[in-house]
C-alpha positions as CSV (number, residue, x, y, z in Angstrom):
1,M,71.0,99.0,95.7
2,I,70.8,98.3,92.1
3,Y,68.0,99.6,89.9
4,S,66.7,98.4,86.5
5,S,63.5,99.3,84.7
6,S,62.0,97.6,81.4
7,Q,58.9,98.4,79.3
8,I,56.6,95.9,78.3
9,K,53.8,96.5,75.9
10,V,51.2,93.6,76.5
11,R,50.9,91.3,73.6
12,Y,47.4,89.6,72.6
13,A,49.1,86.2,72.9
14,E,50.0,87.0,76.6
15,T,45.9,87.3,77.7
16,D,43.0,85.3,78.1
17,K,39.7,85.5,76.4
18,M,38.8,88.5,78.4
19,N,42.0,90.5,77.4
20,V,43.3,90.2,80.9
21,V,46.8,89.0,80.8
22,Y,47.3,85.0,81.9
23,H,49.1,85.4,85.2
24,S,52.1,83.1,84.2
25,N,53.4,86.1,81.8
26,Y,54.2,88.3,85.1
27,L,57.1,85.6,85.6
28,V,58.0,86.1,82.2
29,W,58.3,89.7,82.6
30,F,60.4,89.4,85.9
31,D,62.9,87.4,83.9
32,I,63.0,90.2,81.1
33,A,63.9,92.5,83.6
34,R,66.6,90.2,85.3
35,T,68.3,89.8,82.2
36,Q,68.2,93.5,81.2
37,M,69.5,94.3,84.7
38,L,72.5,92.2,84.1
39,E,73.4,93.5,80.6
40,E,73.3,96.9,82.3
41,I,76.0,96.4,84.6
42,G,78.1,94.6,82.4
43,L,77.3,90.7,83.3
44,P,75.3,89.8,80.2
45,Y,73.7,86.1,81.0
46,R,75.1,84.7,77.8
47,D,78.6,85.4,79.2
48,L,78.0,83.7,82.7
49,E,76.8,80.8,80.6
50,A,79.7,80.5,78.5
51,D,81.7,80.7,81.6
52,G,79.9,77.2,82.8
53,Y,77.4,79.0,85.3
54,F,73.5,79.3,85.3
55,I,71.3,81.4,87.8
56,P,68.3,79.5,88.4
57,V,64.9,80.5,90.2
58,L,65.0,79.1,93.7
59,T,61.9,80.7,95.0
60,A,59.5,82.9,93.5
61,N,56.7,85.0,94.7
62,L,53.9,87.2,93.0
63,E,51.0,89.0,94.4
64,Y,48.2,90.5,91.5
65,L,46.8,93.7,92.5
66,R,45.2,94.8,89.4
67,S,44.7,93.2,86.1
68,A,47.3,94.0,83.1
69,R,45.4,94.1,79.6
70,F,46.1,94.0,75.7
71,D,48.0,96.5,74.5
72,D,48.8,98.1,78.2
73,I,52.3,99.8,78.6
74,L,54.1,98.3,81.8
75,D,56.9,99.4,83.5
76,V,58.7,96.5,85.1
77,Q,61.0,98.1,87.9
78,L,63.7,95.7,89.5
79,R,65.8,96.3,92.8
80,V,68.5,94.0,94.2
81,M,68.5,95.6,97.5
82,E,71.3,93.7,99.3
83,K,74.8,92.8,98.1
84,P,74.3,89.3,96.4
85,R,76.9,86.7,97.8
86,V,76.0,83.2,97.5
87,R,72.2,83.8,96.7
88,M,70.5,86.8,94.7
89,R,67.5,88.4,95.6
90,F,65.2,90.3,93.1
91,E,62.6,92.5,93.9
92,Y,59.9,93.5,91.1
93,E,57.0,96.3,90.8
94,I,55.0,96.2,87.5
95,K,53.1,99.7,87.1
96,R,50.8,100.9,84.2
97,A,51.4,104.3,84.5
98,N,51.6,105.1,87.9
99,E,49.3,102.6,89.4
100,L,50.9,99.4,90.9
101,I,49.6,96.4,89.5
102,A,51.7,93.5,90.6
103,I,54.8,93.0,93.2
104,G,56.9,90.1,93.7
105,A,60.2,88.4,94.3
106,T,62.7,85.7,92.9
107,T,65.6,84.4,94.9
108,H,68.1,83.0,92.5
109,G,71.6,80.5,93.1
110,F,74.6,79.7,91.2
111,I,74.8,76.3,89.9
112,D,77.5,74.9,87.3
113,I,76.3,72.7,84.2
114,R,75.9,69.5,86.1
115,G,73.8,71.3,88.4
116,N,76.1,71.6,91.4
117,A,75.8,74.5,93.9
118,Q,78.5,77.1,93.1
119,R,80.0,80.6,94.6
120,P,79.2,82.9,92.3
121,P,82.4,83.6,89.5
122,K,85.1,86.0,90.8
123,N,84.6,88.5,87.7
124,F,80.5,88.6,89.1
125,L,81.2,89.1,92.4
126,Q,84.2,91.9,91.3
127,K,81.6,93.4,89.1
128,I,78.9,93.8,91.8
129,N,81.6,95.2,94.6
130,E,82.3,97.8,91.5
131,I,79.2,99.4,91.0
132,W,77.4,98.8,94.5
133,P,77.3,101.8,96.4
134,P,80.1,102.2,99.3
135,K,78.5,102.0,103.1
136,Q,77.8,105.0,104.3
137,S,80.0,106.1,107.7
138,T,77.6,106.0,111.0
139,T,80.5,107.6,113.0
140,K,80.7,111.5,113.3
141,P,83.8,113.1,112.5
142,A,86.0,114.4,116.1
């Protein structure tokens, strides 16, 4: 599993007239968390683009549980539960203190500059293999 946590302070511009966060901003916060996670594991998105790869969103799911408001401090927690192969699935929880306010997931694929589907670059897979915890043996010693 890969885990990352990003802090967000809700800006006034992200809210509506009632000081409630406008719904699309949650997806922006998901993007912030993904970009930070890629940097943390040594695969900055900028480097992937420089190598001719892009990681577009294929699916996005989001469930709003509570309203976020202007000036809230939010923790955007990202998890990658399955080792990325051709596609990558990110799961998110957004919390205010210990209160869960939103959950979601995005799935991404790799494409080249022309928009053609690609396998992930070798250096990406190599880095994932380096950081991904090894499988635990389920056999008992003799």
